[in-house]
N, C-alpha and C positions, 0 to 999 in steps of 0.2 A: 472594541471588537477583538483585537489581537494584542500581543505583547509589544510594548513600545520599544523603539530601537535602543534606548539607553538602559532598559531594564532587563535585557536578555541575560539569563544566568549562564555563567561559564560552565558549571557542572550540570550535566544532564540528569544525574541519578534521581533526584527528587521530583523531576519534572516530566521525564520521558519514560513511559513503559514500553519495553521492547519485547514483543511476543512473536514467536515462530509457531505457525499452525502446522502441526504434524499430521499428515495424511497417510504416509506410506512407509518407506524404508527407514528404520531407525538409524541406520548407518549414515544415510544421506543427511538426516536431520542433525545428527551429532557432528558431522563435518561442518555444517553451516554454523552451528552454535560455537564450535571451537574456533572457527575462522572469525566470527564476530567478536568473541570474547578475548582474542589475543591481546595481551597487554592490559587486560582488565581483570577485576576480581571475578571468580566463578559465581554464577547465579545472576549476573546482570541480565542475561537473555532468558526469558521464561518460555518454556515449551508448553503450548496448549495442545494436548492430545485429543484430536477430534474423533474419539472412539475408533481410532485406526485399527485395522485388522491385526497389526503387530504393535503392541503398546510401546511407548517410549519410556525407558527406565529413567526415573528421576523427573518425570514431567511435573510441571507446576500444578496442573490440573488435568485429569483425564475425564472427559465428558462421558456421560452415560449413554449418549446416542450421538450419531453423526448429525451435526447441525449445519453441515455444508459451510460454504464460505460466508454467505450473508448472515446466517444465524450465529456462527462462531464470532464474526466481527461484532455483531450486536451484543453478544454475551460479554466479549472482552471490553468493549467500550463502556458498558455499565460497570464492570469491575474496576476499570482504570479510573473512572470518575469517582467511584466509591472510595478508592484509595488516595484520591487527591491529586492525581497526575493531570497535567495540562495538555499533554500530547501522548499519542499512541503510535508506535511503529509496528505495523501488522504485516508479517512477512510469510510468504509461502515457503514450504520446506524444500522446494526443488529449484533453488537458485544458489549461485556461488558468487563470490566477490572478486572483482579485479582491482579493487581499491583497498589499501591497508587501513586498518582501524576504522571501519565504516561507521560505527556508532558515534564515536567522538567527532569524526569528520562531518557526518550528517548534521549533528547538533550545531556545530560551529557554523557550517555553511547555511543552515536554516536561519540562524541568528543574523548572519551577514546579509543574506538575501532579504529577510524581513525588514531590516534597517534600510535597504536600498529601495524596495518597491512597495512596502506595506505588508499587512498581515497575510500569511500564507495558510490556506485551508488544507491543501494537499501538496506534499512535497514528495518527489520520487527520484530514485536514481535513474540515470540513463541506462540503456541496455545495449549489449553488443549487437543484438539483432532483435527484430520483432516482426512476426508474420502478419499482424493485424493492424497495428497502429504506428505509422512511420514517425510520428512526433515523439515516440518513446525511445528512439535510437539515439545514443550518445554521439555527439559531434566532437571528434578529436580536436583538442586544443581550445574548445569552446568554453564559455562561462556557464550560463544556464539559459533555459528558455521558458517563457510563460506560454501555456497551452490552454486550449478550450476544455479539454478533459484529459483524464489520466488513467492509465491501466492500474488494476488492483493487485498486481503481483507483490509490491512492497511499498504501499503508501504510508507515509508518515503524516498523521492526521491531527489537526488542531481540534481538541474536544469541544471547545466553545462553538466552533462551526457545526459540529455534529449535533450538539444540543439544540441549535437553532433550526436545523433542517430535517433531522431524522434520516433513517436509512431506507425505509420503505421496501424491505426485502421479503416480507412475509408471503407474497404471492409468487415468489420466485426462489424457492429454497436453494437450488444449486448456486445461485448468485451471479451467474454470467450476465453482464449488462448492468448490474447494480453499481459497479465502480464508475461506469460511464455516466449514468444519471446523477450519481452522487457528486462527482467532481464537476460536471457541467453546471449543476445547481450552485456550486460555490461561486463560479464566475458571475452568475445571475445575481447573487447576493452581495457582490462587491469584494469577494476574497480573491486571492491569487492562487493559481495552480501552476506548479513548477516542476520541470524535469531538469535535473542537475547533470551537466556534462562532466563535472569534477568527481562524481561518485558513480561508479560504473559496475554493473552486475551482469552475469550471464544467467539466463533462465531456460530451463527445459520445459516447454509448454506441455501441459496435460500429462505429466509423467505418471501420476497416480490414476487420473481419470480414465486413461486408455485401458487400464487393467480391468475395468468394470464394464462388461459387454452391454452395449446399448445406452450407457450413461450419457455419452456426449451427444447422441441424437436426442435423447429426452431433454437434456439441458438446453440444447439449441432451440427446441420448440418452446420451452418456457421463456427463454431469453427473448425470442421474437415476439411472443405475446406481451411480455413485460415492457419491452422497448416500444411496441406499438401503443400501449396504454400511456406511457410517460412521454414519448417523443413524437408520436403520430405514425401513421402508416408509411410515411416516407423516411423512417428512421435510418435506413441504410444510407440514403443519399445525404441525410443530415450529418451522420457520423463521419462519412467520407469527407464532407465539406469541413467539418470541425477539425478533422485531423490535419488539415492544411493551415489552420488558423494558429499560427505560432509567432512569437517574437523573440529573437535572439538578444541576449544581454551579455556584455563582456564580463570577464572575471571580476569578482568583487575584491580580489587581493592579488 
């Protein structure tokens, strides 16, 4: 299913595609890319311009139309598999890092964690704060935690897992809730979902979405319908219960 503990490659470059989804302010995206590439060769981080109102100069690809989060993720997954990557790190443009050299750190940590607990479908940094999902908040001095589902702000995804379960985003274009269903399915299929306390980011929620009048209300309606279809009419209670299902693990080093 996943990469064996003795086979984990030390160098991420031919295994991990790192893609930042550009929605809004090019300066914000550029700051994130510069922060992630510090100490690395330029071009390691690819910027996917999701038909943003202000284009990102030097984008890897500029899409001809806004595919929103779910569609952009599906497009990027297909491209990453076509190029032979085993993993994809798909990041929103409205976050910043509290941890130095996050790409190399995340890849090394993912290898260590996979060796300790088995194949990881979804790996995520912890966050300084989170208004929706408490299991995503990093615990100072902690190792990592396994969780029932994971936020989609910066998921590092095993592409074998995605090939086996699919995204199911087509009936919910804005994509809110797709991350919950996707990562919850991972646990059902025997994979691990991880929030790492050793890799920490800050996220400004809905930084771009708030600029589009009525978008968040529209997205919330689609999200509720999507979650009802996939999780049942009691999805709010189920998600609240799942957010408390976590297990803390010590540092792996």
